[in-house]
C-alpha positions in Angstrom: 176.8 59.7 66.5 174.9 61.7 63.8 171.6 61.2 65.5 172.8 63.0 68.7 173.8 66.1 66.9 171.6 69.2 67.3 169.3 70.2 64.4 170.9 72.2 61.5 169.5 75.7 61.8 171.6 77.1 58.9 168.5 77.7 56.8 167.0 80.1 59.3 167.3 83.7 58.2 168.2 85.0 61.7 171.2 82.7 61.7 172.6 83.9 58.4 175.7 86.2 58.2 174.9 89.8 57.4 177.0 90.9 54.4 176.9 94.5 55.6 178.7 93.7 58.8 181.4 91.3 57.7 184.2 93.7 58.8 182.4 94.6 62.1 185.5 93.8 64.2 187.5 96.5 62.4 185.0 99.4 62.8 185.3 102.5 64.9 182.8 103.3 67.6 181.0 105.7 65.3 181.0 103.2 62.4 179.5 100.6 64.8 176.8 103.0 65.9 176.0 104.0 62.3 175.8 100.4 61.1 173.6 99.2 63.9 171.3 102.2 63.4 171.1 101.5 59.7 170.2 97.9 60.3 167.6 98.8 62.9 165.6 100.5 60.1 164.6 97.0 58.9 162.5 96.6 62.1 159.9 99.1 61.2 159.6 97.7 57.7 159.1 94.3 59.2 156.3 95.6 61.4 154.6 97.2 58.4 154.6 93.9 56.5 153.3 92.0 59.5 150.4 94.4 60.2 147.7 92.2 58.7 148.8 89.2 60.7 149.0 91.2 63.9 145.5 92.6 63.2 144.3 89.0 62.7 145.8 87.8 66.0 144.5 90.7 68.1 141.1 90.4 66.5 141.0 86.7 67.6 142.2 87.6 71.1 139.8 90.5 71.7 136.5 88.7 72.3 137.9 86.3 74.9 139.9 89.1 76.6 136.7 91.1 76.9 135.1 88.2 78.6 137.9 88.0 81.2 140.4 85.8 79.4 144.1 86.2 79.6 146.9 87.2 77.3 149.7 84.6 77.9 153.2 85.0 76.4 155.3 81.9 76.0 159.0 82.2 75.2 162.6 81.3 75.9 165.7 83.4 76.3 165.4 87.0 75.0 161.9 86.4 73.7 160.7 84.9 77.0 162.2 87.9 78.9 160.4 90.3 76.7 157.1 88.6 77.3 157.6 88.7 81.0 158.5 92.4 80.8 155.3 93.2 78.9 153.2 91.2 81.4 154.8 92.9 84.4 154.1 96.4 82.9 150.4 95.9 82.2 149.1 96.2 85.8 150.7 99.6 86.7 150.0 101.1 83.3 146.5 100.0 82.7 145.3 98.8 86.1 144.5 95.4 84.6 144.2 92.7 87.2 147.4 90.9 88.0 147.3 87.6 86.2 145.4 88.9 83.1 148.6 89.3 81.2 151.1 86.5 81.9 154.7 85.8 80.8 155.8 82.2 80.8 159.6 81.7 80.2 161.6 78.5 79.8 163.5 78.0 83.1 161.1 80.0 85.2 161.8 83.3 86.9 165.5 82.3 87.4 165.9 82.6 83.6 165.1 86.4 83.8 168.6 87.0 85.3 170.5 83.9 84.4 170.6 82.1 81.0 168.6 78.9 80.9 168.8 78.3 77.2 169.0 74.5 77.6 165.4 74.5 78.8 164.2 75.8 75.4 164.9 72.4 73.8 162.1 70.7 75.8 158.9 70.5 73.7 156.9 69.5 76.8 158.7 72.1 79.0 155.7 74.4 79.4 153.1 71.8 80.1 153.2 72.0 83.9 153.0 75.8 84.0 150.2 75.8 81.3 148.2 73.2 83.3 148.8 75.2 86.5 147.4 78.3 84.7 144.2 76.4 83.8 144.2 77.4 80.1 140.6 78.3 79.1 138.9 79.0 75.7 138.8 82.7 76.4 142.6 82.9 76.8 145.1 83.8 74.1 148.5 82.2 74.0 151.2 84.0 72.0 154.5 82.1 71.4 157.6 84.2 70.9 160.5 82.6 69.1 162.9 84.7 66.9 163.9 81.7 64.7 160.4 80.1 64.9 161.9 76.7 65.8 162.1 76.7 69.6 160.7 73.4 70.8 159.6 74.8 74.1 157.4 77.4 72.3 156.1 75.3 69.5 155.3 72.5 71.9 153.7 74.9 74.3 151.3 76.2 71.6 150.2 72.6 70.8 149.8 71.9 74.6 147.7 75.0 75.0 145.4 73.9 72.1 145.1 70.5 73.6 144.1 71.9 77.0 141.6 74.5 75.5 140.8 73.9 71.8 138.9 77.2 71.7 141.8 79.4 72.9 143.4 81.8 70.4 147.0 81.1 69.6 149.7 82.8 67.6 153.4 82.5 67.0 155.5 85.7 66.6 158.9 84.9 64.9 161.4 86.8 62.8 162.0 84.5 59.9 159.7 83.0 57.3 158.5 79.5 58.3 155.5 77.3 57.9 152.7 77.9 60.5 153.3 75.3 63.2 150.7 73.0 64.7 148.8 74.7 67.5 149.1 78.2 66.1 146.0 79.9 64.7 148.1 82.9 63.4 151.7 83.2 62.3 153.2 86.7 62.6 156.5 86.9 60.7 158.6 90.0 61.5 161.2 89.5 58.8 164.2 91.5 60.1 166.9 89.6 58.3 170.4 88.6 59.5 171.7 90.4 62.6 174.7 92.7 62.8 176.3 90.0 65.0 175.4 86.7 63.5 172.6 84.9 65.4 172.3 87.6 68.1 168.6 87.9 68.0 168.6 90.2 71.1 169.2 92.9 68.4 166.8 93.5 65.5 164.7 90.4 66.2 164.4 91.4 69.9 163.4 94.9 69.0 160.8 93.8 66.5 159.4 91.3 69.0 159.1 94.1 71.7 157.3 96.3 69.2 154.9 93.5 68.3 153.9 92.6 71.9 153.6 96.3 72.7 151.1 96.5 69.9 149.2 93.4 71.0 148.8 94.3 74.6 148.3 98.0 74.1 145.6 97.5 71.5 143.7 95.0 73.7 143.8 97.6 76.5 142.6 100.4 74.3 139.8 98.2 72.9 138.6 97.2 76.4 138.3 100.8 77.6 141.6 101.2 79.6 142.6 104.3 77.5 140.5 107.4 76.9 141.5 109.6 74.0 145.3 108.8 74.3 145.4 109.0 78.1 146.1 106.1 80.4 143.1 106.8 82.6 143.5 103.4 84.4 147.0 104.0 85.7 147.8 103.2 89.3 149.0 106.4 91.1 151.4 104.5 93.3 154.5 106.9 93.3 155.3 110.5 92.8 155.7 110.2 89.1 152.4 108.5 88.6 150.6 110.9 91.0 151.9 113.8 88.9 150.8 112.0 85.7 147.4 111.2 87.2 146.8 114.9 88.2 147.8 116.1 84.7 145.4 113.7 83.1 142.6 114.9 85.4 143.5 118.5 84.5 143.3 117.7 80.8 139.8 116.2 81.2 138.4 118.7 83.7 140.2 122.0 83.3 140.9 122.2 87.1 144.1 123.7 88.4 146.9 121.5 89.6 146.1 121.8 93.3 142.5 121.0 92.8 143.4 118.0 90.7 145.4 116.5 93.6 142.5 117.1 96.0 140.1 115.4 93.6 142.5 112.6 93.1 142.6 111.9 96.8 138.8 112.1 97.1 138.5 109.6 94.3 140.7 107.0 96.0 143.5 107.9 93.5 141.4 106.7 90.6 141.6 108.9 87.5 138.4 107.6 86.0 136.5 108.2 89.2 137.9 111.6 89.6 136.9 112.7 86.1 133.4 111.3 86.5 133.0 112.9 90.0 133.8 116.3 88.6 132.2 116.2 85.2 128.9 114.7 86.5 128.9 116.3 90.0 128.6 113.0 91.8 130.4 111.4 94.8 132.8 108.5 94.6 130.1 105.9 95.3 127.9 107.1 92.4 130.9 107.4 90.1 131.8 103.8 91.0 128.2 102.7 90.1 128.2 104.5 86.8 131.6 103.1 85.8 130.5 99.6 86.9 127.3 99.9 84.8 129.5 101.0 81.8 132.0 98.1 82.1 134.6 100.6 83.3 134.5 102.6 80.1 135.0 106.3 80.8 133.8 107.3 77.3 130.5 105.4 77.9 129.8 107.3 81.1 130.7 110.7 79.8 128.8 110.2 76.5 125.6 109.5 78.6 125.9 112.7 80.5 
């Protein structure tokens, strides 16, 4: 009987009761808002304390990512959904190739809309998908697990290391634990007990979102997909992004708005090409060659001019 019981997770900080929210059910709307806001302040403090570990993880990921490796998030439940979200936003924001940032979630795509929490108990649950991805030494696999104990995530990191011993791996969690087998780096975002006990979609989820924003954005910046603080690799695929692209071109060329849209169309709706074409007085073909020779880095092309 006892052997069939689930593991006791009462020692995990994200499962503890929060003494500041013991009377939560009695609070007014305003009091709920104020309490949740106050608790959320712990998230930024947790990020500050984790900055060294985040720097270590990104530093390990960067060389392989520069060589064409992938950033792969591995998670279940809220953590898995956050990883898939970050992966889905990378291509339109940075024009990174689809498949360079990947989100793997326990239960597959169906788990994005419908809870599949039972799948997180399978330590070998990610094996088929990781094998299908063909994990390579240049890849980085980042496990996401608020409590740090999710078998699907911990097992997945060990599987990834077995498939590609040279790949970089890390576990992002929100409670102090020992670094698990398969993880090169442990990133602890110590956010403490939740307002609603165990509801890690709250502070832990917010901290996890900030951490993966930091990981992916820093990798994109370091590989030349941002110039100054402008997303010069965005895909101008709708009116909002067309407007943003034109404004970026205006910032970097001084042209008026109408001229920016004309240049954007001439460039094939590529901000980088448009800026190079104007600043260097070349056509799109030459701009393409120059950017290709510079590894796509706009700063390298402009600095040579």
